[in-house]
C-alpha positions as CSV (number, residue, x, y, z in Angstrom):
1,M,-8.0,-26.4,-6.7
2,A,-5.4,-27.1,-4.1
3,I,-4.9,-24.4,-1.6
4,W,-1.4,-25.6,-0.5
5,K,1.9,-24.9,-2.3
6,W,5.3,-24.9,-0.6
7,G,3.4,-25.6,2.7
8,K,1.6,-22.2,2.7
9,P,-2.2,-21.8,2.2
10,K,-3.7,-19.3,-0.2
11,V,-5.0,-16.2,1.3
12,E,-8.5,-17.0,0.2
13,S,-8.5,-20.1,2.5
14,K,-8.2,-17.9,5.6
15,Y,-10.0,-14.8,4.3
16,P,-12.7,-16.0,1.8
17,T,-15.0,-13.0,2.0
18,P,-14.3,-10.4,-0.7
19,L,-13.7,-6.8,0.4
20,T,-16.4,-4.2,-0.1
21,M,-15.8,-1.5,-2.6
22,H,-14.6,1.0,0.1
23,Q,-12.3,-1.6,1.7
24,L,-10.8,-2.4,-1.7
25,W,-10.3,1.3,-2.4
26,M,-8.4,1.7,0.9
27,V,-6.2,-1.3,0.3
28,S,-5.5,-0.1,-3.2
29,L,-3.8,3.0,-1.8
30,S,-0.8,0.7,-1.3
31,A,-0.9,-0.8,-4.8
32,P,2.1,1.3,-6.1
33,V,4.3,-0.3,-3.4
34,S,3.0,-3.8,-4.1
35,R,5.1,-4.9,-7.0
36,D,6.2,-8.3,-5.8
37,K,4.7,-11.4,-7.6
38,D,3.4,-12.7,-4.3
39,A,1.6,-9.5,-3.4
40,S,-2.2,-9.5,-2.9
41,R,-3.8,-6.3,-4.0
42,T,-7.4,-7.3,-3.3
43,T,-7.3,-8.5,0.4
44,L,-6.3,-6.7,3.6
45,Y,-3.7,-9.4,4.0
46,P,-0.7,-8.3,1.9
47,F,0.4,-11.7,0.3
48,T,-1.3,-14.2,-1.9
49,R,-0.3,-16.9,0.6
50,I,-0.3,-16.8,4.3
51,D,3.2,-16.0,5.5
52,D,3.1,-14.0,8.8
53,G,6.8,-14.5,9.3
54,K,7.6,-12.8,6.0
55,A,5.6,-9.7,7.1
56,R,7.4,-9.7,10.5
57,T,10.9,-10.0,8.8
58,W,10.1,-7.3,6.2
59,L,9.0,-4.8,8.9
60,A,12.2,-5.5,10.9
61,E,14.6,-5.3,8.0
62,Q,13.0,-2.4,6.0
63,W,11.7,-0.3,8.8
64,E,13.3,-1.5,12.0
65,I,9.9,-2.3,13.4
66,T,9.9,-5.2,15.8
67,A,7.2,-4.2,18.3
68,P,3.6,-2.7,18.1
69,E,4.7,0.6,19.6
70,Q,7.3,1.0,16.9
71,L,4.8,0.3,14.2
72,L,2.4,2.9,15.6
73,G,5.2,5.4,15.8
74,R,6.0,4.9,12.1
75,L,2.4,5.2,11.1
76,S,1.9,8.3,13.1
77,G,5.0,9.9,11.4
78,L,3.9,9.0,7.9
79,A,0.4,10.3,8.6
80,S,1.5,13.6,10.1
81,T,4.6,14.6,8.1
82,G,6.4,11.7,6.4
83,Y,8.7,12.2,3.5
84,R,6.5,14.9,2.1
85,A,8.0,17.4,4.5
86,M,11.3,16.9,2.9
87,A,9.8,17.2,-0.6
88,Q,8.1,20.4,0.5
89,R,11.4,21.9,1.5
90,R,13.1,20.8,-1.7
91,L,10.4,21.3,-4.3
92,G,7.7,23.3,-2.7
93,I,5.3,20.4,-3.2
94,A,4.2,17.9,-0.6
95,P,3.4,14.5,-2.3
96,L,1.0,12.9,0.1
97,A,0.5,9.8,-2.0
98,W,4.0,8.4,-1.4
99,D,3.5,8.6,2.4
100,I,0.0,7.1,2.2
101,A,1.1,4.2,0.1
102,L,3.8,3.4,2.6
103,Y,1.3,3.9,5.5
104,V,-1.2,1.5,4.1
105,D,1.5,-1.1,3.1
106,I,3.0,-1.0,6.6
107,S,-0.5,-1.3,8.2
108,R,-1.3,-4.3,6.2
109,R,2.0,-6.0,7.1
110,G,1.5,-5.1,10.7
111,Y,-1.9,-6.8,10.5
112,A,-0.3,-9.9,8.8
113,C,2.2,-10.4,11.7
114,G,-0.3,-9.7,14.5
115,M,0.9,-6.3,15.6
116,L,-2.5,-4.8,14.6
117,S,-5.9,-6.3,14.8
118,E,-8.2,-6.4,11.8
119,A,-10.5,-3.8,13.3
120,D,-7.6,-1.5,14.2
121,T,-6.1,-1.8,10.8
122,W,-9.3,-0.8,9.1
123,A,-9.7,2.0,11.5
124,R,-6.2,3.4,10.7
125,L,-6.9,3.1,7.0
126,K,-10.2,4.9,7.3
127,N,-8.5,7.7,9.2
128,V,-6.5,8.8,6.2
129,V,-9.3,8.6,3.7
130,P,-10.7,12.1,4.1
131,T,-7.2,13.7,3.6
132,V,-6.4,11.5,0.5
133,A,-9.9,11.9,-1.1
134,G,-9.7,15.6,-0.5
135,T,-6.2,16.0,-2.0
136,Y,-6.6,14.0,-5.2
137,S,-9.4,13.5,-7.7
138,S,-8.2,10.4,-9.6
139,W,-5.8,7.5,-9.4
140,Q,-3.7,9.3,-12.1
141,E,-3.1,12.2,-9.7
142,Y,-2.4,9.9,-6.9
143,A,0.1,8.0,-9.1
144,D,1.8,11.2,-10.2
145,H,2.4,12.3,-6.6
146,Y,3.5,8.8,-5.6
147,L,6.2,8.9,-8.3
148,L,7.3,12.4,-7.3
149,G,7.6,11.3,-3.6
150,R,9.6,8.3,-4.6
151,K,12.0,10.4,-6.6
152,V,12.6,12.7,-3.7
153,W,13.2,9.7,-1.5
154,R,15.6,8.1,-4.0
155,D,17.5,11.4,-4.3
156,S,17.9,11.6,-0.6
157,L,19.7,8.2,-0.6
158,Q,22.4,9.4,-2.9
159,G,25.8,9.2,-1.3
160,T,24.6,6.9,1.4
161,R,25.1,3.1,1.9
162,D,21.5,2.6,0.8
163,A,21.9,4.4,-2.6
164,D,21.6,1.1,-4.4
165,F,18.6,-0.1,-2.3
166,P,15.6,1.2,-4.4
167,A,14.4,-0.7,-7.4
168,P,15.1,1.0,-10.7
169,Q,12.7,3.9,-11.5
170,A,11.7,2.1,-14.7
171,A,10.3,-0.7,-12.6
172,S,8.1,1.6,-10.6
173,D,7.1,3.5,-13.8
174,A,6.0,0.3,-15.5
175,H,4.1,-0.9,-12.5
176,L,2.1,2.4,-12.2
177,K,1.4,2.3,-16.0
178,A,-0.1,-1.2,-15.6
179,L,-2.2,-0.1,-12.6
180,L,-3.6,2.9,-14.6
181,D,-4.2,0.9,-17.8
182,P,-8.1,0.8,-18.2
183,A,-7.7,-2.4,-20.1
184,N,-6.1,-4.1,-17.1
185,R,-9.1,-5.7,-15.5
186,T,-6.9,-7.2,-12.7
187,S,-5.7,-3.8,-11.5
188,P,-7.3,-2.8,-8.2
189,W,-7.6,0.7,-9.6
190,S,-9.9,-0.7,-12.3
191,L,-11.8,-2.7,-9.8
192,A,-12.2,0.2,-7.4
193,P,-12.5,3.5,-9.3
194,W,-11.4,6.6,-7.5
195,E,-14.9,8.0,-7.3
196,A,-16.1,4.8,-5.5
197,I,-15.0,6.1,-2.1
198,S,-17.4,9.1,-2.5
199,H,-20.4,6.9,-3.0
200,P,-22.2,4.5,-0.5
201,D,-20.3,1.3,0.1
202,R,-21.4,-1.9,-1.6
203,P,-20.1,-5.4,-2.2
204,G,-16.8,-5.4,-4.1
205,P,-16.1,-7.1,-7.3
206,A,-14.9,-10.7,-7.4
207,R,-11.4,-11.2,-6.2
208,R,-8.8,-11.4,-8.9
209,G,-5.5,-11.7,-7.1
């Protein structure tokens, strides 16, 4: 099978070793955000094809991140308070999942464009595991809080120039439904069940995109 298309190699050509179960679980925390067709949900690298420039452009345009110190600042903010502080004030509920999904997504893109090393990226993902695993008991609970956090974020954009920026809620709902579908064997949440992070690590399943 050819590894080149449009001049960019497949992610497996650069990162051929499948993730362990714990690694896949951590990467899967960003699965709700990864709706694009070129998103890789089973590798630390965020795309199915190597495109470091795309990661750099996305961070600059979506988060105004152009330097490592800005990336670290964003990650620190999402880990400590994030959007859940606003949700707590408005609803009395702090949906951690929304902030964590963004945290892992930004970390992976920071890794892709060289702002984080592989070791530092894994370390940052591991840092949030105890809080996430202690807050939720299933991917369903995680998904529910992700959608709640997304709704608060969308509502906060009303009346601003970014009001039309978010994808329709229906798109996010459909994506989460597919991730949670037990019959969807390509879903990372099927490949790495929630309880896997509470058991000893082991080799992960074969990569499926």
